One Martini backbone bead per residue (centre of mass of N, CA, C, O) as a GRO file, in nm:
protein
  422
    1MET     BB    1  -1.839  -0.096   7.343
    2ALA     BB    2  -1.717   0.076   7.092
    3THR     BB    3  -1.695   0.030   6.744
    4ALA     BB    4  -1.513   0.057   6.478
    5PRO     BB    5  -1.530   0.121   6.176
    6SER     BB    6  -1.500  -0.018   5.885
    7ARG     BB    7  -1.280  -0.042   5.643
    8PRO     BB    8  -1.213   0.007   5.345
    9PRO     BB    9  -1.098  -0.122   5.083
   10ASP     BB   10  -0.788  -0.208   4.955
   11PHE     BB   11  -0.701  -0.131   4.626
   12ARG     BB   12  -0.375  -0.163   4.659
   13SER     BB   13  -0.348  -0.481   4.692
   14SER     BB   14  -0.387  -0.524   4.345
   15ALA     BB   15  -0.174  -0.326   4.284
   16GLY     BB   16   0.086  -0.162   4.185
   17LYS     BB   17   0.347   0.034   4.277
   18ASP     BB   18   0.325   0.257   4.047
   19ASP     BB   19  -0.015   0.200   4.068
   20PRO     BB   20  -0.233   0.222   4.332
   21PHE     BB   21  -0.510   0.277   4.134
   22ALA     BB   22  -0.558   0.058   3.919
   23GLY     BB   23  -0.802  -0.111   4.069
   24TRP     BB   24  -1.042   0.115   4.029
   25ASP     BB   25  -1.146   0.026   3.739
   26THR     BB   26  -1.323  -0.222   3.883
   27THR     BB   27  -1.514  -0.029   4.008
   28PRO     BB   28  -1.824   0.099   3.981
   29LEU     BB   29  -1.757   0.417   3.984
   30LEU     BB   30  -1.485   0.360   3.773
   31MET     BB   31  -1.575   0.236   3.534
   32GLN     BB   32  -1.526   0.209   3.177
   33SER     BB   33  -1.758  -0.020   3.177
   34LEU     BB   34  -2.059  -0.202   3.096
   35PRO     BB   35  -2.215  -0.469   3.143
   36SER     BB   36  -2.453  -0.677   2.944
   37ASP     BB   37  -2.421  -0.897   3.166
   38GLY     BB   38  -2.541  -1.054   3.439
   39PRO     BB   39  -2.628  -1.043   3.782
   40LEU     BB   40  -2.828  -0.753   3.808
   41ASN     BB   41  -3.112  -0.901   3.921
   42ASP     BB   42  -3.101  -0.957   4.229
   43THR     BB   43  -3.361  -1.119   4.455
   44SER     BB   44  -3.230  -1.214   4.741
   45GLY     BB   45  -3.147  -0.939   4.919
   46GLU     BB   46  -2.851  -0.927   4.867
   47ASP     BB   47  -2.549  -0.754   4.873
   48THR     BB   48  -2.330  -0.826   4.589
   49GLY     BB   49  -2.284  -0.552   4.397
   50HIS     BB   50  -2.470  -0.581   4.152
   51ASN     BB   51  -2.698  -0.395   4.255
   52THR     BB   52  -2.530  -0.141   4.242
   53LEU     BB   53  -2.462  -0.166   3.934
   54ALA     BB   54  -2.762  -0.153   3.838
   55ALA     BB   55  -2.817   0.133   3.945
   56LEU     BB   56  -2.592   0.266   3.774
   57GLN     BB   57  -2.707   0.179   3.501
   58ALA     BB   58  -2.984   0.324   3.531
   59LEU     BB   59  -2.862   0.611   3.535
   60ALA     BB   60  -2.768   0.603   3.236
   61TYR     BB   61  -3.097   0.625   3.156
   62ASP     BB   62  -3.118   0.912   3.269
   63GLY     BB   63  -3.308   1.055   3.022
   64SER     BB   64  -3.291   1.140   2.716
   65PRO     BB   65  -3.190   0.993   2.434
   66SER     BB   66  -2.983   1.208   2.372
   67GLU     BB   67  -2.843   1.207   2.643
   68ILE     BB   68  -2.765   0.911   2.653
   69ALA     BB   69  -2.608   0.907   2.387
   70GLN     BB   70  -2.400   1.117   2.479
   71GLU     BB   71  -2.280   0.942   2.690
   72PHE     BB   72  -2.187   0.713   2.517
   73ARG     BB   73  -2.009   0.891   2.324
   74ASP     BB   74  -1.823   1.008   2.549
   75GLN     BB   75  -1.719   0.721   2.639
   76GLY     BB   76  -1.610   0.645   2.356
   77ASN     BB   77  -1.410   0.886   2.322
   78GLN     BB   78  -1.240   0.815   2.562
   79LEU     BB   79  -1.152   0.540   2.461
   80PHE     BB   80  -1.027   0.621   2.203
   81LYS     BB   81  -0.798   0.800   2.341
   82GLN     BB   82  -0.694   0.512   2.474
   83ARG     BB   83  -0.718   0.293   2.247
   84LYS     BB   84  -1.015   0.151   2.295
   85PHE     BB   85  -1.182   0.052   2.029
   86LYS     BB   86  -1.375  -0.179   2.110
   87ASP     BB   87  -1.512  -0.026   2.338
   88ALA     BB   88  -1.612   0.213   2.174
   89ILE     BB   89  -1.788   0.048   1.979
   90GLY     BB   90  -1.988  -0.040   2.199
   91PHE     BB   91  -2.104   0.242   2.269
   92TYR     BB   92  -2.197   0.326   1.984
   93SER     BB   93  -2.383   0.071   1.942
   94ARG     BB   94  -2.579   0.121   2.176
   95ALA     BB   95  -2.690   0.389   2.087
   96LEU     BB   96  -2.800   0.280   1.815
   97ASP     BB   97  -2.961   0.014   1.910
   98GLU     BB   98  -3.131   0.155   2.162
   99LEU     BB   99  -3.183   0.472   2.039
  100GLY     BB  100  -3.199   0.539   1.734
  101LYS     BB  101  -3.512   0.586   1.685
  102ASP     BB  102  -3.479   0.869   1.885
  103LEU     BB  103  -3.294   0.995   1.686
  104SER     BB  104  -3.133   1.193   1.498
  105VAL     BB  105  -2.959   1.207   1.215
  106GLU     BB  106  -2.707   1.359   1.323
  107GLU     BB  107  -2.662   1.170   1.555
  108LYS     BB  108  -2.618   0.916   1.393
  109ARG     BB  109  -2.386   1.020   1.209
  110THR     BB  110  -2.183   1.053   1.447
  111LEU     BB  111  -2.174   0.759   1.537
  112TRP     BB  112  -2.089   0.640   1.276
  113SER     BB  113  -1.832   0.801   1.245
  114ASN     BB  114  -1.694   0.702   1.509
  115ARG     BB  115  -1.705   0.400   1.433
  116ALA     BB  116  -1.537   0.422   1.184
  117ALA     BB  117  -1.281   0.527   1.332
  118ALA     BB  118  -1.242   0.264   1.503
  119ASN     BB  119  -1.235   0.057   1.264
  120LEU     BB  120  -0.992   0.180   1.124
  121GLU     BB  121  -0.785   0.127   1.366
  122LEU     BB  122  -0.849  -0.204   1.324
  123ALA     BB  123  -0.894  -0.279   1.021
  124ASN     BB  124  -1.214  -0.252   0.962
  125TYR     BB  125  -1.303  -0.174   0.659
  126GLY     BB  126  -1.586  -0.266   0.606
  127SER     BB  127  -1.719  -0.139   0.860
  128CYS     BB  128  -1.631   0.148   0.783
  129LEU     BB  129  -1.792   0.167   0.513
  130ARG     BB  130  -2.076   0.116   0.622
  131ASP     BB  131  -2.081   0.371   0.798
  132VAL     BB  132  -2.014   0.576   0.587
  133ALA     BB  133  -2.269   0.521   0.417
  134GLN     BB  134  -2.466   0.617   0.625
  135VAL     BB  135  -2.374   0.907   0.636
  136LEU     BB  136  -2.393   0.978   0.324
  137GLY     BB  137  -2.704   0.844   0.295
  138ALA     BB  138  -2.842   1.034   0.455
  139PRO     BB  139  -3.103   1.230   0.493
  140GLN     BB  140  -3.185   1.552   0.421
  141THR     BB  141  -3.349   1.770   0.676
  142TYR     BB  142  -3.306   2.090   0.583
  143TYR     BB  143  -3.470   2.118   0.357
  144PRO     BB  144  -3.433   2.441   0.227
  145GLU     BB  145  -3.223   2.479   0.421
  146PRO     BB  146  -2.925   2.519   0.523
  147THR     BB  147  -2.650   2.346   0.569
  148PRO     BB  148  -2.491   2.262   0.835
  149GLU     BB  149  -2.171   2.249   0.942
  150ALA     BB  150  -2.178   1.979   1.095
  151TRP     BB  151  -2.268   1.815   0.850
  152LYS     BB  152  -2.020   1.880   0.664
  153ARG     BB  153  -1.804   1.764   0.860
  154THR     BB  154  -1.900   1.484   0.860
  155ASP     BB  155  -1.858   1.435   0.555
  156ALA     BB  156  -1.553   1.483   0.558
  157LYS     BB  157  -1.476   1.260   0.745
  158ALA     BB  158  -1.599   1.034   0.580
  159LEU     BB  159  -1.422   1.060   0.328
  160LEU     BB  160  -1.161   1.011   0.469
  161ARG     BB  161  -1.226   0.725   0.577
  162SER     BB  162  -1.300   0.591   0.311
  163ALA     BB  163  -1.019   0.631   0.186
  164ARG     BB  164  -0.851   0.473   0.392
  165ALA     BB  165  -1.007   0.205   0.358
  166LEU     BB  166  -0.952   0.172   0.058
  167LEU     BB  167  -0.643   0.173   0.084
  168GLY     BB  168  -0.634  -0.090   0.263
  169LEU     BB  169  -0.787  -0.250   0.008
  170ASP     BB  170  -0.654  -0.143  -0.268
  171ARG     BB  171  -0.869   0.086  -0.370
  172LEU     BB  172  -0.742   0.336  -0.536
  173ASP     BB  173  -0.945   0.481  -0.712
  174GLU     BB  174  -1.159   0.520  -0.491
  175ALA     BB  175  -0.981   0.676  -0.296
  176LEU     BB  176  -0.921   0.915  -0.479
  177ASP     BB  177  -1.211   1.004  -0.516
  178SER     BB  178  -1.263   1.080  -0.225
  179LEU     BB  179  -1.036   1.289  -0.204
  180LEU     BB  180  -1.135   1.481  -0.432
  181ARG     BB  181  -1.407   1.538  -0.292
  182LEU     BB  182  -1.288   1.665  -0.044
  183GLN     BB  183  -1.137   1.893  -0.173
  184VAL     BB  184  -1.391   2.027  -0.287
  185PHE     BB  185  -1.544   2.046  -0.020
  186GLU     BB  186  -1.347   2.245   0.121
  187GLU     BB  187  -1.368   2.467  -0.086
  188HIS     BB  188  -1.673   2.521  -0.023
  189LEU     BB  189  -1.597   2.580   0.296
  190GLY     BB  190  -1.326   2.761   0.288
  191GLU     BB  191  -1.078   2.502   0.329
  192ALA     BB  192  -0.831   2.467   0.131
  193LYS     BB  193  -0.584   2.484   0.321
  194LEU     BB  194  -0.627   2.231   0.487
  195ASP     BB  195  -0.617   1.966   0.330
  196SER     BB  196  -0.663   1.680   0.486
  197GLY     BB  197  -0.597   1.477   0.222
  198LYS     BB  198  -0.295   1.514   0.118
  199LYS     BB  199  -0.139   1.279   0.235
  200TRP     BB  200  -0.319   1.051   0.109
  201ARG     BB  201  -0.320   1.139  -0.186
  202GLU     BB  202  -0.016   1.104  -0.222
  203GLN     BB  203  -0.014   0.805  -0.155
  204VAL     BB  204  -0.214   0.705  -0.372
  205GLN     BB  205  -0.070   0.814  -0.617
  206THR     BB  206   0.196   0.653  -0.571
  207LYS     BB  207   0.055   0.368  -0.588
  208ILE     BB  208  -0.058   0.406  -0.876
  209GLN     BB  209   0.209   0.447  -1.019
  210LEU     BB  210   0.337   0.188  -0.933
  211LYS     BB  211   0.115  -0.006  -1.050
  212GLU     BB  212   0.150   0.091  -1.338
  213ARG     BB  213   0.450   0.013  -1.363
  214LEU     BB  214   0.418  -0.292  -1.294
  215ASP     BB  215   0.217  -0.345  -1.536
  216LEU     BB  216   0.420  -0.260  -1.762
  217GLU     BB  217   0.642  -0.455  -1.685
  218LYS     BB  218   0.481  -0.706  -1.727
  219LYS     BB  219   0.414  -0.666  -2.028
  220GLU     BB  220   0.711  -0.645  -2.123
  221LYS     BB  221   0.795  -0.921  -2.024
  222GLU     BB  222   0.600  -1.082  -2.197
  223ARG     BB  223   0.677  -0.976  -2.471
  224ARG     BB  224   0.965  -1.091  -2.458
  225ARG     BB  225   0.905  -1.387  -2.412
  226LYS     BB  226   0.738  -1.432  -2.667
  227GLU     BB  227   0.947  -1.335  -2.886
  228GLU     BB  228   1.172  -1.522  -2.797
  229GLU     BB  229   1.024  -1.790  -2.847
  230GLU     BB  230   0.978  -1.741  -3.139
  231ALA     BB  231   1.277  -1.708  -3.216
  232LEU     BB  232   1.356  -1.993  -3.119
  233ILE     BB  233   1.185  -2.163  -3.306
  234LEU     BB  234   1.308  -2.054  -3.564
  235ALA     BB  235   1.607  -2.124  -3.505
  236MET     BB  236   1.554  -2.439  -3.479
  237SER     BB  237   1.413  -2.491  -3.753
  238LEU     BB  238   1.648  -2.382  -3.939
  239ARG     BB  239   1.853  -2.616  -3.800
  240GLY     BB  240   1.677  -2.901  -3.768
  241VAL     BB  241   1.467  -2.903  -3.539
  242ALA     BB  242   1.244  -3.129  -3.398
  243LEU     BB  243   0.948  -3.031  -3.274
  244PRO     BB  244   0.707  -3.025  -3.066
  245LYS     BB  245   0.381  -3.002  -3.001
  246ILE     BB  246   0.215  -2.695  -2.951
  247THR     BB  247   0.019  -2.599  -2.671
  248ALA     BB  248  -0.162  -2.472  -2.428
  249SER     BB  249  -0.127  -2.735  -2.229
  250LYS     BB  250   0.175  -2.764  -2.402
  251PRO     BB  251   0.424  -2.599  -2.384
  252LEU     BB  252   0.726  -2.509  -2.421
  253PHE     BB  253   0.922  -2.712  -2.218
  254SER     BB  254   0.715  -2.833  -1.993
  255GLU     BB  255   0.904  -3.107  -1.927
  256CYS     BB  256   1.126  -2.959  -1.800
  257PRO     BB  257   1.319  -2.944  -1.569
  258SER     BB  258   1.401  -2.708  -1.330
  259ASP     BB  259   1.725  -2.789  -1.320
  260VAL     BB  260   1.687  -2.730  -1.640
  261ARG     BB  261   1.796  -2.582  -1.927
  262PRO     BB  262   1.671  -2.508  -2.203
  263PRO     BB  263   1.676  -2.416  -2.493
  264HIS     BB  264   1.901  -2.140  -2.595
  265PHE     BB  265   2.054  -1.847  -2.604
  266ASP     BB  266   2.347  -1.714  -2.625
  267PRO     BB  267   2.447  -1.463  -2.421
  268ASP     BB  268   2.723  -1.398  -2.587
  269SER     BB  269   2.553  -1.354  -2.872
  270LEU     BB  270   2.396  -1.113  -2.818
  271PRO     BB  271   2.269  -0.841  -2.914
  272PRO     BB  272   2.221  -0.528  -2.779
  273SER     BB  273   1.898  -0.532  -2.845
  274SER     BB  274   1.885  -0.826  -2.659
  275SER     BB  275   1.951  -0.741  -2.390
  276PRO     BB  276   1.872  -0.801  -2.043
  277THR     BB  277   1.979  -0.510  -1.933
  278ILE     BB  278   1.739  -0.379  -2.040
  279PRO     BB  279   1.510  -0.202  -1.936
  280LEU     BB  280   1.179  -0.229  -1.926
  281LEU     BB  281   1.181   0.081  -1.850
  282SER     BB  282   1.174   0.399  -1.853
  283ALA     BB  283   1.176   0.678  -1.666
  284LYS     BB  284   0.885   0.760  -1.805
  285GLY     BB  285   0.738   0.446  -1.846
  286GLY     BB  286   0.834   0.335  -2.101
  287ALA     BB  287   0.969   0.161  -2.316
  288ALA     BB  288   1.283   0.066  -2.339
  289ASP     BB  289   1.600   0.175  -2.432
  290SER     BB  290   1.893   0.144  -2.551
  291SER     BB  291   2.163   0.340  -2.457
  292ALA     BB  292   2.346   0.307  -2.708
  293ALA     BB  293   2.126   0.293  -2.967
  294GLY     BB  294   1.812   0.360  -2.924
  295VAL     BB  295   1.682   0.059  -2.901
  296LYS     BB  296   1.452  -0.145  -2.888
  297TRP     BB  297   1.366  -0.427  -2.780
  298THR     BB  298   1.474  -0.739  -2.935
  299ALA     BB  299   1.484  -1.015  -3.071
  300PRO     BB  300   1.681  -1.258  -3.165
  301PRO     BB  301   1.829  -1.372  -3.429
  302PRO     BB  302   1.844  -1.683  -3.579
  303GLU     BB  303   2.174  -1.686  -3.595
  304THR     BB  304   2.201  -1.725  -3.305
  305SER     BB  305   2.334  -1.890  -3.082
  306LEU     BB  306   2.309  -2.211  -2.931
  307ILE     BB  307   2.171  -2.415  -2.645
  308PHE     BB  308   2.195  -2.754  -2.544
  309PRO     BB  309   2.070  -3.029  -2.417
  310ILE     BB  310   2.228  -3.368  -2.379
  311PHE     BB  311   2.217  -3.692  -2.443
  312LEU     BB  312   2.420  -3.990  -2.345
  313MET     BB  313   2.427  -4.298  -2.503
  314MET     BB  314   2.551  -4.620  -2.345
  315PRO     BB  315   2.469  -4.945  -2.422
  316LEU     BB  316   2.779  -5.092  -2.371
  317SER     BB  317   2.797  -5.035  -2.102
  318ASP     BB  318   2.886  -5.110  -1.743
  319PRO     BB  319   2.627  -5.006  -1.724
  320PRO     BB  320   2.397  -4.868  -1.889
  321THR     BB  321   2.376  -4.523  -2.016
  322ARG     BB  322   2.222  -4.177  -1.948
  323ASP     BB  323   2.353  -3.886  -1.997
  324LEU     BB  324   2.378  -3.526  -1.902
  325CYS     BB  325   2.415  -3.241  -2.080
  326LEU     BB  326   2.352  -2.915  -2.030
  327GLU     BB  327   2.579  -2.787  -2.246
  328PHE     BB  328   2.549  -2.745  -2.609
  329HIS     BB  329   2.709  -2.588  -2.854
  330THR     BB  330   2.691  -2.509  -3.184
  331ALA     BB  331   3.021  -2.469  -3.195
  332ALA     BB  332   3.066  -2.736  -3.085
  333THR     BB  333   3.210  -3.039  -3.058
  334PHE     BB  334   3.191  -3.375  -3.008
  335GLY     BB  335   3.460  -3.411  -2.881
  336ASP     BB  336   3.405  -3.212  -2.663
  337LEU     BB  337   3.176  -3.364  -2.535
  338LEU     BB  338   3.325  -3.626  -2.456
  339ALA     BB  339   3.542  -3.490  -2.287
  340SER     BB  340   3.339  -3.365  -2.077
  341MET     BB  341   3.244  -3.695  -2.025
  342ASP     BB  342   3.492  -3.889  -2.004
  343GLN     BB  343   3.557  -3.948  -2.314
  344ASP     BB  344   3.704  -4.127  -2.595
  345PRO     BB  345   3.717  -4.024  -2.916
  346SER     BB  346   3.908  -4.254  -3.040
  347THR     BB  347   3.695  -4.496  -2.917
  348THR     BB  348   3.437  -4.335  -3.029
  349ALA     BB  349   3.110  -4.377  -3.158
  350MET     BB  350   2.860  -4.170  -3.328
  351TYR     BB  351   2.490  -4.119  -3.312
  352ILE     BB  352   2.189  -4.037  -3.498
  353ALA     BB  353   1.836  -3.980  -3.499
  354THR     BB  354   1.579  -3.911  -3.703
  355LYS     BB  355   1.251  -3.848  -3.761
  356LYS     BB  356   1.274  -4.047  -4.043
  357GLY     BB  357   1.496  -4.285  -3.955
  358ARG     BB  358   1.775  -4.180  -3.964
  359VAL     BB  359   2.130  -4.265  -3.954
  360LEU     BB  360   2.398  -4.082  -3.813
  361LYS     BB  361   2.729  -4.013  -3.833
  362VAL     BB  362   2.963  -3.873  -3.601
  363GLY     BB  363   3.211  -3.651  -3.586
  364ASN     BB  364   3.449  -3.508  -3.378
  365LYS     BB  365   3.472  -3.230  -3.569
  366LEU     BB  366   3.186  -3.175  -3.553
  367THR     BB  367   2.934  -2.965  -3.527
  368LEU     BB  368   2.627  -2.907  -3.417
  369GLY     BB  369   2.536  -2.729  -3.646
  370LYS     BB  370   2.607  -2.932  -3.886
  371VAL     BB  371   2.427  -3.165  -3.785
  372LEU     BB  372   2.156  -3.020  -3.798
  373VAL     BB  373   2.162  -2.980  -4.107
  374ALA     BB  374   2.188  -3.285  -4.186
  375ALA     BB  375   1.920  -3.368  -4.038
  376ALA     BB  376   1.723  -3.208  -4.233
  377GLY     BB  377   1.816  -3.224  -4.512
  378GLU     BB  378   1.777  -3.121  -4.829
  379ALA     BB  379   1.456  -3.057  -4.789
  380GLY     BB  380   1.398  -2.993  -4.479
  381ASP     BB  381   1.194  -3.246  -4.359
  382ASP     BB  382   1.382  -3.299  -4.121
  383GLY     BB  383   1.525  -3.416  -3.798
  384TRP     BB  384   1.624  -3.342  -3.464
  385GLU     BB  385   1.488  -3.463  -3.194
  386LEU     BB  386   1.329  -3.374  -2.893
  387LYS     BB  387   1.354  -3.520  -2.614
  388GLU     BB  388   1.087  -3.475  -2.406
  389GLY     BB  389   1.098  -3.162  -2.539
  390TRP     BB  390   1.428  -3.066  -2.457
  391ALA     BB  391   1.649  -3.297  -2.580
  392LEU     BB  392   1.901  -3.430  -2.702
  393GLU     BB  393   2.036  -3.737  -2.883
  394LEU     BB  394   2.311  -3.962  -2.822
  395VAL     BB  395   2.507  -4.219  -2.954
  396ALA     BB  396   2.755  -4.446  -2.790
  397VAL     BB  397   3.017  -4.652  -2.920
  398PRO     BB  398   3.245  -4.873  -2.970
  399LYS     BB  399   3.486  -4.927  -3.170
  400GLY     BB  400   3.388  -5.179  -3.379
  401PRO     BB  401   3.215  -5.471  -3.407
  402ARG     BB  402   3.029  -5.438  -3.150
  403GLY     BB  403   2.927  -5.145  -3.232
  404GLU     BB  404   2.813  -5.223  -3.515
  405ASP     BB  405   2.612  -5.432  -3.440
  406TRP     BB  406   2.432  -5.252  -3.265
  407ILE     BB  407   2.364  -5.045  -3.491
  408GLY     BB  408   2.229  -5.230  -3.680
  409LYS     BB  409   1.995  -5.295  -3.502
  410TRP     BB  410   1.905  -5.000  -3.450
  411LYS     BB  411   1.822  -4.918  -3.720
  412LYS     BB  412   1.574  -5.106  -3.739
  413ASP     BB  413   1.430  -4.980  -3.486
  414VAL     BB  414   1.406  -4.699  -3.605
  415LYS     BB  415   1.234  -4.775  -3.852
  416ALA     BB  416   1.017  -4.913  -3.649
  417ASP     BB  417   0.991  -4.736  -3.393
  418VAL     BB  418   1.206  -4.847  -3.182
  419ARG     BB  419   1.315  -4.810  -2.865
  420PRO     BB  420   1.590  -4.857  -2.693
  421LEU     BB  421   1.701  -5.054  -2.419
  422ILE     BB  422   1.940  -4.941  -2.150
   0.00000   0.00000   0.00000
């Protein structure tokens, strides 16, 4: 009895309901790519399926090098359209690596250009630029005959792709140069209206302008910071503040904790020309002027009020304390300071030590500004030191014999340059 021929395999069994032919992509006749390795040369005599695939792969090499390369390129182009860029690169690379020595310069230029396009889509900007360099650097083989249109169009594509890769690497000046060359190139081709790089040229020019503006803002911000620091140093020096030595490795207030604001100008006392609200740049891109007076931003004058952090040492409290007041205004009194720190001015005596070892008693009604002047001395060669390089320090003891005894001993320590331990 005759038997019916066996049915071909049902490719739909492994496919989804929506696409019953999805599994066909993996069968030899319909594969989108050819494996470069695997048991393709099975000599066992059995038909494993790989022998069939090997035969198909051999057919792909049937023809002249140009024809085979064209097949690889067409397959790569098809994969590129399907956005399978890595697979497309594989086909372009095989054509170049296996057949490149037998191809014309223009054939290789086309493959390099196509591979550059695929690398560009994958943001492989370095690889893209290397292929573009091969395209643009290839020797002209048509001289003295006129350059063919195909050669010129490949050049145009290469220039655009190089510009886009350079833009991706933020090499803006080089990207703009490529786009300007492309614009001139298209004019020579009689295709000035095409202007294929216009979109990218505008994008690059916008980024360049933004970068230039950010650079100018950075420079203006640094100028203001530097001039304000110099003005602050002058203002503190004129008031009798003994500043620490400033060096490149140890800038002003470098040891101040990040959560404490070091000595600074009182924001409410700044003149209009020193206002931080003045934009860094004008709308035209230059250094901004204050809208009110039309004056360029300048550092505050030295007479502008200052604010200091200050330590309050209480060696006779139980236990001894050293508390920090974050803001002490030059116009505020020491009585105000004690009250703000929950201390009674009527029962507390206050003292400061100057750089030269003088100990000065401070009255409740004296302002910080007046005490700073007194600390400088008549000759102006003394001053109230910034402890730890960023804060003033005040000693407070109870009024009466006990406090006076402690201060008497402290005066000796100050003259001997011995800091009391509290």
